C-alpha positions in Angstrom: -25.4 14.8 42.0 -23.5 17.9 42.2 -23.1 19.5 38.7 -19.6 20.7 39.4 -16.9 18.0 39.4 -14.5 17.3 42.4 -11.2 19.2 42.1 -12.5 21.9 39.1 -12.5 25.2 40.9 -15.7 27.6 40.4 -14.7 29.3 37.4 -16.3 32.9 39.5 -13.4 32.5 41.7 -11.0 32.3 38.6 -12.8 35.7 37.4 -12.2 37.0 40.5 -8.6 36.0 41.3 -7.9 37.7 37.4 -10.3 40.8 38.2 -7.7 41.2 41.2 -5.1 40.5 39.0 -5.8 43.1 36.5 -6.2 45.7 39.6 -2.8 45.0 40.5 -1.7 45.3 36.5 -3.5 48.5 36.7 -1.9 50.1 39.8 1.6 48.9 38.9 1.1 50.4 35.4 0.1 53.7 37.2 3.0 53.3 39.3 5.3 53.0 36.7 3.9 56.0 34.8 4.0 58.2 37.9 7.8 57.4 38.3 8.2 57.8 34.7 6.5 61.5 35.0 8.4 62.3 38.1 11.9 61.5 36.3 10.9 63.3 33.1 10.4 66.4 35.8 13.2 66.0 37.3 15.4 65.4 34.1 13.7 68.5 33.1 14.1 70.5 36.2 18.3 69.0 35.8 18.3 70.5 32.9 17.1 74.0 33.5 19.2 74.0 36.5 22.2 73.4 34.3 21.4 76.1 31.9 20.7 78.1 35.2 24.1 77.4 36.3 25.6 78.1 33.0 24.2 81.7 33.0 25.2 82.5 36.2 28.5 81.1 35.3 28.7 83.5 32.3 27.1 86.6 34.4 30.1 86.0 37.0 32.4 86.4 34.4 31.0 89.2 32.9 30.8 90.9 36.5 34.4 89.5 36.7 35.8 91.4 33.4 33.3 94.8 34.3 35.1 94.8 37.8 38.8 94.4 36.4 37.7 97.0 33.6 36.3 99.4 36.2 39.4 99.0 38.7 41.6 99.6 35.3 39.8 102.7 34.9 40.4 104.0 38.5 44.0 103.2 38.3 44.2 104.9 34.9 42.0 108.0 36.6 44.1 108.0 39.9 47.5 107.8 37.6 46.3 111.0 35.4 45.3 112.6 38.3 48.8 112.1 40.1 50.7 112.8 36.9 50.4 116.6 37.1 49.8 116.8 40.9 50.9 120.3 42.3 50.9 121.6 45.6 49.8 125.4 45.4 51.6 128.4 47.7 49.7 131.5 47.5 51.6 134.7 49.4 49.9 138.3 50.0 53.6 139.7 49.6 52.3 143.0 50.3 51.8 142.1 54.1 54.4 142.7 56.5 54.2 139.4 57.7 55.5 138.1 54.4 58.4 140.4 53.4 61.3 138.6 52.7 64.4 138.4 54.7 66.8 141.4 54.0 69.4 138.7 53.3 67.5 138.2 50.4 66.4 141.6 49.7 69.4 143.1 49.4 71.1 140.7 46.9 68.9 141.3 43.9 68.7 138.9 41.5 70.6 136.6 43.3 69.0 137.2 46.5 65.4 136.4 44.9 67.0 133.0 43.4 68.1 131.8 47.0 64.8 132.8 48.4 63.2 130.9 46.3 65.4 127.9 46.6 64.6 128.3 50.6 61.0 128.3 50.2 61.1 125.3 48.1 63.2 123.4 50.4 60.8 124.5 53.3 57.6 123.2 51.7 58.4 120.3 50.4 60.0 119.4 54.1 56.6 120.5 55.4 54.7 118.4 52.8 56.7 115.3 53.6 55.5 115.5 57.2 52.0 114.3 55.9 51.7 113.7 52.3 52.6 110.4 50.7 54.9 110.9 47.8 55.3 114.3 47.8 58.7 114.5 46.2 57.2 113.8 43.0 54.5 116.8 43.5 55.2 119.9 41.6 55.2 123.1 43.9 53.6 126.4 42.2 53.9 129.7 44.0 52.0 133.1 43.6 53.4 135.8 45.3 51.2 139.0 44.7 52.5 142.5 45.6 52.8 146.1 44.7 56.3 146.3 43.8 56.5 150.0 43.9 55.0 150.2 47.5 56.7 147.6 48.8 59.8 148.8 47.8 59.0 152.1 49.5 58.0 150.4 52.6 61.3 147.8 52.4 63.6 151.0 52.6 62.0 153.0 54.9 62.0 150.3 57.1 65.4 149.3 56.5 65.1 146.3 55.1 66.2 147.3 52.1 69.5 149.5 52.2 69.4 150.5 48.2 67.5 151.9 45.8 63.4 150.7 45.4 64.4 149.4 41.7 66.3 146.8 43.4 62.8 145.2 44.5 62.4 144.4 41.0 65.5 142.7 40.2 64.8 140.7 43.3 61.2 139.5 42.1 62.9 138.7 39.0 65.1 136.4 40.1 62.4 134.8 41.9 60.6 134.5 39.1 63.3 133.2 36.9 64.5 130.6 39.2 61.7 128.3 39.3 59.6 127.4 36.0 56.3 127.6 38.3 57.6 130.2 40.7 56.0 133.8 39.9 56.2 137.1 42.1 53.8 139.3 40.5 53.6 143.1 40.4 49.7 143.7 40.8 50.5 147.7 40.8 48.5 150.4 42.9 45.0 150.0 43.7 42.4 148.6 46.6 42.6 144.9 47.5 44.7 143.9 44.3 46.6 141.4 45.9 43.6 140.1 47.8 41.6 139.7 45.1 43.9 137.7 42.7 44.6 135.4 46.1 40.8 134.8 46.0 40.2 134.4 42.7 43.2 131.8 42.3 42.3 130.1 45.5 38.6 129.3 44.1 40.0 128.3 40.6 42.2 125.7 41.9 40.3 124.4 45.5 38.3 122.2 43.3 40.7 120.9 41.0 41.8 117.4 41.5 45.2 117.7 40.6 46.1 120.6 43.1 46.6 118.2 46.2 47.1 121.0 48.7 47.3 124.8 49.0 49.4 126.9 51.5 47.9 130.2 52.2 50.0 133.2 53.2 47.2 135.5 54.3 46.7 135.3 57.8 47.3 138.9 58.7 44.5 140.4 57.5 40.9 140.3 59.0 39.5 141.2 55.3 40.6 137.5 54.8 37.8 135.8 57.4 34.6 135.8 55.8 36.4 134.3 52.5 37.8 131.5 54.5 35.5 130.6 57.0 33.2 129.3 54.0 35.9 126.4 53.8 36.6 125.9 57.0 33.6 124.1 57.5 34.3 121.7 54.9 36.6 118.8 56.1 37.7 117.6 52.8 38.9 121.1 51.9 40.3 122.1 55.2 42.5 119.1 55.3 43.8 120.4 52.1 45.0 123.7 53.4 47.9 125.1 55.3 47.8 128.4 56.9 51.0 130.2 56.0 52.2 132.1 59.4 54.2 135.2 58.7 54.0 136.7 62.2 50.6 136.2 64.2 47.7 134.9 62.5 44.9 137.1 62.9 42.5 136.0 66.0 39.7 136.0 63.3 41.4 133.5 61.2 43.0 131.3 64.1 39.5 130.5 65.4 38.4 129.0 62.0 39.7 126.0 62.7 42.0 125.2 60.4 44.5 122.3 61.6 47.7 122.8 59.8 50.2 126.0 59.8 53.9 126.7 58.5 56.2 129.3 59.8 59.0 129.8 57.2 61.1 131.5 59.7 64.1 131.4 57.1 62.1 133.1 54.2 60.1 135.9 55.8 60.6 138.3 58.7 64.0 139.5 60.0 67.1 137.8 60.7 66.4 138.7 64.5 63.3 136.9 64.1 64.5 133.7 62.5 66.4 133.0 65.7 64.1 130.8 68.1 66.5 131.0 71.1 65.7 133.5 72.9 68.6 135.8 74.0 67.2 138.4 76.3 69.3 141.3 77.5 70.4 141.8 81.1 68.9 144.9 81.7 65.6 143.7 80.7 64.0 141.8 83.8 61.7 138.5 82.6 59.1 136.6 84.0 59.9 132.6 85.1 59.4 130.2 82.2 57.2 128.3 84.5 54.8 131.2 84.6 54.2 131.6 80.8 51.8 130.1 79.4 52.2 128.4 75.7 50.1 130.1 72.6 48.2 132.0 72.1 49.6 134.5 74.5 47.3 136.7 76.4 48.8 139.7 78.2 46.1 140.9 80.7 48.5 143.6 82.2 48.4 145.7 78.8 46.3 148.9 78.2 45.8 148.7 74.8 43.0 151.5 74.8 46.4 153.9 74.8 47.0 153.1 71.1 43.9 155.2 70.0 42.0 156.9 69.6 42.1 157.4 65.5 43.9 160.6 64.7 42.9 162.5 61.0 43.9 165.2 59.3 42.3 167.7 57.6 41.6 165.5 54.4 40.1 162.5 56.5 43.1 160.9 56.4 44.9 158.7 59.0 47.7 160.1 61.0 49.5 159.0 63.5 50.2 160.5 67.3 54.0 161.8 67.8 56.0 159.6 69.9 58.8 160.6 72.4 61.6 158.1 72.3 65.3 158.2 73.2 67.9 156.1 71.0 69.1 154.0 73.4 65.5 152.6 74.3 64.9 151.9 70.6 68.2 149.9 70.5 67.5 147.9 73.6 64.1 147.1 72.3 65.3 146.1 69.2 67.9 143.7 70.7 65.3 142.1 73.0 63.0 140.9 70.1 60.4 142.1 71.9 56.4 140.4 70.0 55.2 143.7 69.2 51.6 142.5 69.1 51.5 141.1 72.7 53.0 143.9 74.5 51.2 146.5 72.8 47.6 145.1 72.1 48.3 142.1 74.4 47.6 139.2 72.8 49.7 137.1 70.3 48.7 133.4 68.3 52.0 132.4 68.6 55.6 133.7 67.1 59.0 133.2 67.7 59.3 136.4 69.6 59.7 137.4 73.4 56.7 137.2 75.5 58.1 136.5 78.7 59.0 140.1 80.2 56.4 141.4 82.5 54.7 145.2 81.8 56.7 147.7 79.9 57.2 151.0 81.4 56.1 154.0 79.4 59.1 154.7 77.8 59.9 150.9 76.7 56.4 150.8 75.6 56.6 154.1 73.3 59.7 152.1 71.7 58.1 148.9 70.6 55.4 151.6 68.8 57.8 153.4 67.6 59.9 150.4 66.3 56.2 148.7 65.1 55.2 152.2 63.0 57.9 151.6 60.9 56.3 149.2 59.0 53.3 150.7 57.0 50.2 149.4 57.7 49.0 146.7 55.4 45.5 148.6 54.3 47.5 152.1 53.7 49.8 150.6 52.0 46.8 148.9 49.5 45.2 152.2 49.5 42.4 151.3 51.9 41.6 153.3 55.1 42.6 152.1 58.5 40.0 152.8 61.3 41.3 149.8 63.6 42.1 152.0 67.0 44.5 149.3 68.1 46.7 149.1 64.8 50.1 149.1 65.9 51.3 149.8 62.4 52.3 153.1 60.7 50.0 155.6 58.9 51.2 158.7 57.5 53.6 161.5 59.4 52.1 163.7 61.9 
């Protein structure tokens, strides 16, 4: 007889089934523990992300505040830079190209005041053409000259009809008219005005409040080495305007400065101020269609006749004698001929006449005679002139 009652499962089978249940429970427990661990890790990561987000927001807030502070500081700096902004005008008033109109010179102090007003008006007109808010910028003018020597030259060439002392009155009126205008007497001596202009330029060119410099020294080759060091710097070059009196010296004209300004109502003569060419009928002209635009070159001119350089026993330069008639001088004066173009054969641009055919010897000498009424700028400054093609006066023969 079977010892295992019917209907009762073998105990081993229960044990096997129990072991299986234990295994399942173990797997369930492991799964639950794994899920709990992952949930805990995810919760930790979430907390860290939340902290990182808070930190990032705080950093962004600080960055934004710093950016606002920098922006305000930049505005404050810009305001400071523009608060006392100015345009500087430097003039070598010893030069013939920058001698004031006789209409100003002969009215003493009142003429000086009128010249200051006219210069301020024209400088502001020029600055409006490229500078924003230019009317809020001060205009500082420094004109340098040996007043004694300049006065003698003005009386000699007829620009002043009275005594040399009247030039001091003119300079006083010019200086007194505007608080920032000065006509400075540098006295006699070599390169006094040149030195003042160079040092004043160097002082202000790196000044952030100096927005622009108008430079009146385009007549002298001696300024070429000084100016070429700035011509290659675009940021400086943009802040310079060359003030053109007569012609811009060729060496300066080739430096590449982009802005030029002619103050025809301030410097020169009343004749030169008129930009409309009115040629007397007895002086033939070349058709305007055959005349080139500036710079003007006259290949027909024999400039060698201006030389050689003559000197006296003391080694001082003297001028050769010229034979001219009053009629020829009068005709040339009324014709407004460009002296540089018809004597030296070149001109970088001026309002005088460039349309005549080559001049005969009588007219050529008349132009030369008139040009020599203006004393050579180097001689006026106490220097020696060795340019064989210099068209200005030196000493009486």
